[in-house]
TIGUVEX-446008 format. One line per field, with one value per residue (C-alpha): x, y, z; residue number from 1. Coordinates in pm, whole numbers, plus 50000, padded with zeros to 5 digits. Each point is the difference from the previous one (the first is absolute). Layout:
<pts>
px = X / ... $
py = Y / ... $
pz = Z / ... $
palum = NUM / ... $
</pts>
This chain:
<pts>
px = 50000 / 50136 / 49893 / 50036 / 49846 / 49873 / 49717 / 49693 / 49796 / 49679 / 50146 / 50324 / 49804 / 49777 / 50297 / 50257 / 50235 / 49931 / 50289 / 50123 / 49931 / 49881 / 49891 / 50123 / 49909 / 49981 / 49952 / 49848 / 50231 / 49709 / 49790 / 50229 / 49838 / 49842 / 50145 / 49927 / 50073 / 50029 / 50027 / 50122 / 49644 / 49875 / 49834 / 50049 / 49891 / 50018 / 50104 / 50025 / 50309 / 49917 / 50097 / 49749 / 50046 / 50367 / 50091 / 49962 / 49713 / 49908 / 49630 / 49861 / 49814 / 49883 / 50072 / 50186 / 49840 / 49662 / 50092 / 50113 / 50334 / 49834 / 49762 / 50287 / 50189 / 49688 / 49955 / 50362 / 49955 / 49675 / 50163 / 50294 / 49769 / 49803 / 50300 / 50202 / 50178 / 49674 / 49773 / 49884 / 50029 / 49666 / 49932 / 49981 / 49701 / 50075 / 49753 / 49978 / 50083 / 50211 / 50158 / 49914 / 49874 / 50312 / 50224 / 49804 / 50030 / 50371 / 50066 / 49794 / 50182 / 50338 / 49901 / 49920 / 50332 / 50191 / 49822 / 50127 / 49663 / 50081 / 49673 / 50047 / 50033 / 49675 / 49827 / 50135 / 49866 / 49649 / 50010 / 50116 / 49707 / 49912 / 49648 / 50144 / 50214 / 49755 / 50047 / 50374 / 50000 / 49726 / 50035 / 49946 / 49763 / 49756 / 49949 / 49661 / 49852 / 49765 / 50298 / 50193 / 49696 / 49963 / 50369 / 49970 / 49696 / 50200 / 50291 / 49762 / 49838 / 50334 / 50231 / 49775 / 49873 / 50317 / 50201 / 49753 / 50025 / 50381 / 49990 / 49762 / 50212 / 50288 / 49807 / 49833 / 50319 / 50173 / 49731 / 49998 / 50377 / 49945 / 49742 / 50249 / 50264 / 49759 / 50021 / 49625 / 49711 / 49801 / 50028 / 49762 / 50029 / 49833 / 49676 / 50064 / 49925 / 50265 / 49908 / 49910 / 49882 / 49780 / 50207 / 50352 / 49991 / 50052 / 49925 / 50216 / 49972 / 49886 / 50199 / 49741 / 50008 / 50381 / 49999 / 49737 / 50177 / 50346 / 49880 / 49817 / 50325 / 50128 / 49722 / 50115 / 50205 / 50354 / 50154 / 49675 / 49962 / 50367 / 49958 / 49703 / 50175 / 50300 / 49768 / 49928 / 50368 / 50146 / 49719 / 50139 / 49789 / 49832 / 50202 / 50328 / 49924 / 49868 / 50326 / 50235 / 50310 / 50253 / 50280 / 49824 / 50033 / 50328 / 50041 / 49695 / 49915 / 49793 / 50147 / 49737 / 50183 / 49905 / 49879 / 49710 / 49909 / 49759 / 50251 / 50287 / 50237 / 50114 / 49798 / 50159 / 49736 / 50115 / 49849 / 49864 / 50050 / 49646 / 50066 / 50331 / 49835 / 49739 / 50267 / 50210 / 49703 / 49969 / 50205 / 50319 / 49992 / 50305 / 50094 / 49805 / 49686 / 49681 / 49941 / 49620 / 49936 / 49801 / 50245 / 50317 / 50103 / 49960 / 49708 / 49847 / 49660 / 49709 / 49617 / 49949 / 49626 / 49958 / 50254 / 49817 / 49663 / 50141 / 50146 / 49677 / 49809 / 50242 / 50022 / 49639 / 50106 / 49902 / 50041 / 50382 / 50272 / 50370 / 50110 / 49792 / 50257 / 50271 / 49776 / 49921 / 50367 / 50071 / 49713 / 50122 / 50351 / 49852 / 49802 / 50321 / 50169 / 50231 / 50104 / 49843 / 50329 / 50088 / 49657 / 50000 / 50339 / 49876 / 49758 / 50278 / 49814 / 50229 / 50033 / 49926 / 50278 / 50123 / 50015 / 50195 / 50234 / 50121 / 49927 / 50221 / 49944 / 49865 / 49828 / 50106 / 50023 / 49679 / 49813 / 50123 / 49889 / 49658 / 49939 / 50118 / 49765 / 49718 / 50095 / 49959 / 49666 / 49881 / 50098 / 49788 / 49704 / 50015 / 50110 / 50349 / 50221 / 50255 / 50066 / 50067 / 50261 / 50178 / 50372 / 50107 / 50354 / 50074 / 50294 / 50114 / 50114 / 50173 / 49887 / 50088 / 49670 / 49970 / 49881 / 49813 / 49629 / 49838 / 49729 / 49659 / 49824 $
py = 50000 / 50343 / 50360 / 50301 / 50346 / 50206 / 50241 / 49790 / 50059 / 49815 / 49859 / 49891 / 49821 / 49826 / 49884 / 49941 / 49709 / 49691 / 49846 / 49661 / 49859 / 50118 / 50362 / 50358 / 50306 / 50345 / 50330 / 50311 / 50302 / 50238 / 49858 / 49883 / 49709 / 49843 / 49658 / 49762 / 49629 / 49802 / 49621 / 49777 / 49865 / 50342 / 50103 / 50373 / 50146 / 50354 / 50052 / 50307 / 50036 / 50229 / 50050 / 49914 / 49907 / 50086 / 49768 / 49963 / 49788 / 49870 / 50024 / 49828 / 50247 / 49775 / 49811 / 50231 / 49822 / 50135 / 50340 / 50328 / 50141 / 50329 / 49817 / 49810 / 50324 / 50163 / 49709 / 50030 / 50371 / 49936 / 49727 / 50223 / 50283 / 49767 / 49828 / 50133 / 49847 / 49903 / 49924 / 49661 / 49950 / 49971 / 49688 / 50042 / 49819 / 49898 / 49842 / 49622 / 49986 / 50310 / 49901 / 50225 / 49860 / 50131 / 49825 / 49676 / 50001 / 50079 / 49716 / 49756 / 50084 / 49971 / 49656 / 49890 / 50132 / 49824 / 49674 / 50032 / 50065 / 50142 / 50194 / 50209 / 50325 / 49925 / 49936 / 50329 / 50182 / 49866 / 50080 / 50353 / 50059 / 50374 / 49923 / 49855 / 50306 / 50130 / 49677 / 50056 / 50229 / 49809 / 49711 / 49683 / 49865 / 50289 / 49926 / 49840 / 49768 / 50270 / 50232 / 49733 / 49920 / 50371 / 50023 / 49692 / 50152 / 50317 / 49796 / 49801 / 50316 / 50171 / 49725 / 49699 / 49705 / 49803 / 50262 / 49987 / 49620 / 50018 / 50247 / 49779 / 49695 / 50156 / 50188 / 49684 / 49797 / 50308 / 50049 / 49625 / 50022 / 50296 / 49806 / 49717 / 50242 / 50178 / 50329 / 50011 / 49822 / 49889 / 49981 / 50264 / 49836 / 49678 / 49945 / 50263 / 49840 / 50036 / 50267 / 49830 / 50106 / 49811 / 50122 / 50126 / 50379 / 50118 / 50374 / 50225 / 50374 / 50143 / 50282 / 50264 / 49866 / 50011 / 50356 / 50111 / 49834 / 50121 / 50359 / 49976 / 49908 / 50350 / 50139 / 49803 / 50163 / 49913 / 49686 / 49804 / 50071 / 49923 / 49661 / 49902 / 50118 / 49784 / 49698 / 50094 / 50067 / 49681 / 49736 / 49924 / 49875 / 50255 / 49899 / 50020 / 50355 / 50109 / 49905 / 50144 / 50171 / 50239 / 49748 / 49764 / 50247 / 49926 / 50242 / 49943 / 49661 / 49910 / 49692 / 49835 / 49782 / 49634 / 50045 / 50206 / 49795 / 49709 / 49755 / 50105 / 50125 / 50352 / 50165 / 50265 / 50240 / 50248 / 50343 / 50201 / 50374 / 50056 / 49778 / 50176 / 50340 / 49897 / 49880 / 50313 / 50224 / 49848 / 50100 / 49805 / 49911 / 49776 / 49658 / 49800 / 50216 / 49880 / 50199 / 49991 / 50130 / 50259 / 49990 / 50127 / 49647 / 49844 / 49778 / 49912 / 50151 / 49756 / 49998 / 49878 / 49962 / 50376 / 50063 / 49773 / 50154 / 50350 / 49905 / 49835 / 50313 / 50234 / 49783 / 49888 / 49636 / 49704 / 49626 / 49986 / 49942 / 50086 / 49650 / 50043 / 50260 / 49731 / 49762 / 50278 / 50076 / 49629 / 49983 / 50312 / 49856 / 49704 / 50235 / 50191 / 49681 / 49951 / 49631 / 49791 / 49918 / 50370 / 50118 / 49742 / 50120 / 50360 / 49881 / 49801 / 49674 / 49701 / 49772 / 49630 / 49799 / 49838 / 50339 / 50176 / 49703 / 50022 / 50361 / 50224 / 50321 / 50283 / 50198 / 50337 / 50174 / 49845 / 50106 / 50357 / 50004 / 49860 / 50260 / 50286 / 49878 / 49982 / 50345 / 50156 / 49827 / 50109 / 50359 / 49985 / 49866 / 50270 / 50281 / 50064 / 49910 / 50273 / 49855 / 49655 / 50116 / 50260 / 49921 / 49913 / 50008 / 49711 / 49894 / 49657 / 49770 / 49670 / 49724 / 49636 / 49816 / 49631 / 49826 / 49708 / 49931 / 49962 / 49744 / 50167 / 49950 $
pz = 50000 / 49904 / 50054 / 49773 / 49968 / 49710 / 49922 / 49930 / 49686 / 49922 / 49681 / 50169 / 50273 / 49745 / 49792 / 50272 / 49933 / 50209 / 50198 / 49884 / 50346 / 50338 / 50018 / 49969 / 50206 / 49843 / 50185 / 49853 / 50011 / 49943 / 50286 / 50285 / 50177 / 49690 / 49925 / 49713 / 50040 / 49679 / 49992 / 49718 / 49965 / 49889 / 50329 / 50074 / 50334 / 50142 / 50364 / 50222 / 50224 / 50292 / 50364 / 50272 / 50365 / 49975 / 49715 / 49628 / 49879 / 49660 / 49909 / 49693 / 49778 / 49717 / 49681 / 49762 / 49704 / 50107 / 50142 / 49849 / 50114 / 50096 / 50235 / 50164 / 50063 / 50145 / 50243 / 50115 / 50069 / 50189 / 50209 / 50083 / 50102 / 50229 / 50159 / 50297 / 50300 / 50171 / 49707 / 49876 / 49629 / 49819 / 49798 / 49624 / 49858 / 49643 / 49756 / 50012 / 49627 / 49923 / 49667 / 49707 / 49670 / 49824 / 50254 / 49968 / 49621 / 50023 / 50246 / 49792 / 49676 / 50174 / 50127 / 49644 / 49876 / 50281 / 49914 / 49643 / 49834 / 49656 / 49973 / 50317 / 49801 / 49815 / 50334 / 50131 / 49697 / 50060 / 50373 / 49917 / 49765 / 49998 / 50120 / 50324 / 50076 / 50264 / 50196 / 50034 / 50304 / 50183 / 50242 / 49801 / 50265 / 49939 / 49630 / 49942 / 49740 / 49856 / 49950 / 49813 / 49784 / 49919 / 49904 / 49777 / 49831 / 49926 / 49861 / 49781 / 49868 / 49927 / 49876 / 49952 / 50201 / 49930 / 50193 / 50289 / 50003 / 50020 / 50290 / 50199 / 49913 / 50195 / 50268 / 50128 / 50072 / 50141 / 50266 / 50067 / 50055 / 50232 / 50203 / 50044 / 50129 / 50233 / 49808 / 49930 / 50175 / 49694 / 49623 / 49854 / 49656 / 50116 / 49812 / 49733 / 49661 / 49732 / 49742 / 49675 / 49659 / 49759 / 49707 / 49954 / 49982 / 49643 / 50027 / 49788 / 49946 / 49667 / 49841 / 50106 / 50356 / 50008 / 49872 / 50253 / 50296 / 49896 / 49962 / 50333 / 50177 / 49930 / 50219 / 50305 / 50273 / 50105 / 49851 / 49963 / 49630 / 49936 / 50164 / 49784 / 49684 / 50095 / 49981 / 49639 / 49918 / 50149 / 50025 / 50348 / 50287 / 50224 / 50307 / 49806 / 49885 / 50339 / 50177 / 49738 / 50147 / 49848 / 50057 / 49757 / 49710 / 49820 / 49709 / 49781 / 50152 / 50305 / 50170 / 50219 / 50254 / 50016 / 50357 / 49859 / 49693 / 49984 / 49854 / 50226 / 49729 / 49914 / 49726 / 49775 / 49869 / 49731 / 50062 / 49708 / 49973 / 50133 / 50303 / 50074 / 49965 / 50258 / 50244 / 49962 / 50074 / 50348 / 50309 / 50068 / 50370 / 49991 / 49861 / 50260 / 49984 / 49836 / 49682 / 50009 / 50350 / 50192 / 50293 / 49833 / 49910 / 50344 / 49898 / 49663 / 49933 / 50013 / 50022 / 49644 / 50042 / 50034 / 49724 / 49756 / 50089 / 49946 / 49662 / 49889 / 50099 / 49819 / 49687 / 49977 / 49982 / 50215 / 50050 / 49988 / 50257 / 49999 / 49896 / 49683 / 49888 / 50005 / 49803 / 49752 / 49935 / 49946 / 49749 / 49820 / 49970 / 49813 / 49775 / 49924 / 49884 / 50295 / 50012 / 50273 / 50177 / 50016 / 50117 / 50279 / 50120 / 50000 / 50270 / 50174 / 49952 / 50054 / 49695 / 50025 / 50162 / 49678 / 49823 / 50276 / 50032 / 49640 / 49902 / 50217 / 49800 / 50221 / 49719 / 50147 / 49661 / 49874 / 50316 / 49953 / 49636 / 50101 / 50272 / 49779 / 49727 / 50255 / 50133 / 49655 / 49952 / 50347 / 49919 / 49684 / 50197 / 50270 / 49767 / 50138 / 49705 / 50074 / 50345 / 49858 / 49751 / 50216 / 50036 / 50352 / 50132 / 50234 / 50211 / 49892 / 50275 / 49937 / 50234 / 50033 / 50017 / 50074 / 49687 / 50152 / 49997 / 50342 / 50056 / 50036 / 50332 $
palum = 1 / 2 / 3 / 4 / 5 / 6 / 7 / 8 / 9 / 10 / 11 / 12 / 13 / 14 / 15 / 16 / 17 / 18 / 19 / 20 / 21 / 22 / 23 / 24 / 25 / 26 / 27 / 28 / 29 / 30 / 31 / 32 / 33 / 34 / 35 / 36 / 37 / 38 / 39 / 40 / 41 / 42 / 43 / 44 / 45 / 46 / 47 / 48 / 49 / 50 / 51 / 52 / 53 / 54 / 55 / 56 / 57 / 58 / 59 / 60 / 61 / 62 / 63 / 64 / 65 / 66 / 67 / 68 / 69 / 70 / 71 / 72 / 73 / 74 / 75 / 76 / 77 / 78 / 79 / 80 / 81 / 82 / 83 / 84 / 85 / 86 / 87 / 88 / 89 / 90 / 91 / 92 / 93 / 94 / 95 / 96 / 97 / 98 / 99 / 100 / 101 / 102 / 103 / 104 / 105 / 106 / 107 / 108 / 109 / 110 / 111 / 112 / 113 / 114 / 115 / 116 / 117 / 118 / 119 / 120 / 121 / 122 / 123 / 124 / 125 / 126 / 127 / 128 / 129 / 130 / 131 / 132 / 133 / 134 / 135 / 136 / 137 / 138 / 139 / 140 / 141 / 142 / 143 / 144 / 145 / 146 / 147 / 148 / 149 / 150 / 151 / 152 / 153 / 154 / 155 / 156 / 157 / 158 / 159 / 160 / 161 / 162 / 163 / 164 / 165 / 166 / 167 / 168 / 169 / 170 / 171 / 172 / 173 / 174 / 175 / 176 / 177 / 178 / 179 / 180 / 181 / 182 / 183 / 184 / 185 / 186 / 187 / 188 / 189 / 190 / 191 / 192 / 193 / 194 / 195 / 196 / 197 / 198 / 199 / 200 / 201 / 202 / 203 / 204 / 205 / 206 / 207 / 208 / 209 / 210 / 211 / 212 / 213 / 214 / 215 / 216 / 217 / 218 / 219 / 220 / 221 / 222 / 223 / 224 / 225 / 226 / 227 / 228 / 229 / 230 / 231 / 232 / 233 / 234 / 235 / 236 / 237 / 238 / 239 / 240 / 241 / 242 / 243 / 244 / 245 / 246 / 247 / 248 / 249 / 250 / 251 / 252 / 253 / 254 / 255 / 256 / 257 / 258 / 259 / 260 / 261 / 262 / 263 / 264 / 265 / 266 / 267 / 268 / 269 / 270 / 271 / 272 / 273 / 274 / 275 / 276 / 277 / 278 / 279 / 280 / 281 / 282 / 283 / 284 / 285 / 286 / 287 / 288 / 289 / 290 / 291 / 292 / 293 / 294 / 295 / 296 / 297 / 298 / 299 / 300 / 301 / 302 / 303 / 304 / 305 / 306 / 307 / 308 / 309 / 310 / 311 / 312 / 313 / 314 / 315 / 316 / 317 / 318 / 319 / 320 / 321 / 322 / 323 / 324 / 325 / 326 / 327 / 328 / 329 / 330 / 331 / 332 / 333 / 334 / 335 / 336 / 337 / 338 / 339 / 340 / 341 / 342 / 343 / 344 / 345 / 346 / 347 / 348 / 349 / 350 / 351 / 352 / 353 / 354 / 355 / 356 / 357 / 358 / 359 / 360 / 361 / 362 / 363 / 364 / 365 / 366 / 367 / 368 / 369 / 370 / 371 / 372 / 373 / 374 / 375 / 376 / 377 / 378 / 379 / 380 / 381 / 382 / 383 / 384 / 385 / 386 / 387 / 388 / 389 / 390 / 391 / 392 / 393 / 394 / 395 / 396 / 397 / 398 / 399 / 400 / 401 / 402 / 403 / 404 / 405 / 406 / 407 / 408 / 409 $
</pts>
């Protein structure tokens, strides 16, 4: 067991490195008396070190995975104010199940990774669905079945029932795992039927609908319109675009790390002049900041139900969801004569095992040609041809990229 001191930050506490064995003690330089104990199992507990009855005592404040740093500091100050040579320390009553939903998901995903499950990043992506973001700061034990059903309904309406089914497929075992560990009392997903559809969704946008929606995005505030237009420019998944960071933009290419893609491999997305112009018109809050954010890059913007409703109202369209944009771009690529193997790689779909075993070509140039061809066609549809053909200066960066296919989860 070791002890060290530094100025606590919420992010540093959340991401603090676990000891290889035993436990470590950390003391907050900003709030003397606040101690954080971290064990190799991932347990993190706040304690208050104060003097009472002539000697120093350690009082447990609560589980750091379910408590904000600001609240822990406040409790230390209150305990210090109440304690003197004759006082008896008050007992801190902490919730029976303090762990936050975000901490539960993080612990669950880490357990999958430690067990060698290859699809852990895909599981994490589903558990970090934008429609679950409001659960993150709440105690996992307070989340109810009706709230989960409502979230699944929103996911189904925005990105399709298949997406909702995948989220539930990972939520259910995560809560079951939490029940087994004693982190939550019950599994709120028990009894929730899996979202199903009678038919595979085949909705695509017509040219007039695309034009109306695209033009309507320019009436949205902040980066919301830019985010929707990026779906049109790149054919990427909504979650991939929503979590885009400046550090992922390499010259005129967006490199989505494998930890954020469905098949677990990096995806290189060439950016057209229109896409680059949109990105450059947004504030640069640093390499690790989220580009599409209402909090100066601290968190990605969400609430897609309201965003879709606003766009449908402004554009006079209805009956579509954001995933339909991706399907529409894929359909348009076929109409433009883009070969099947290239169009599928634009969407980062993994080829069949036999194909990826013998065909090692990455199609980077062909993907760029396909997206530039689509970009020109999109500009014609929405009436912004000048934007599509405007020259753009880019900084070229040479990178060594692993050239191996990764098995899809």
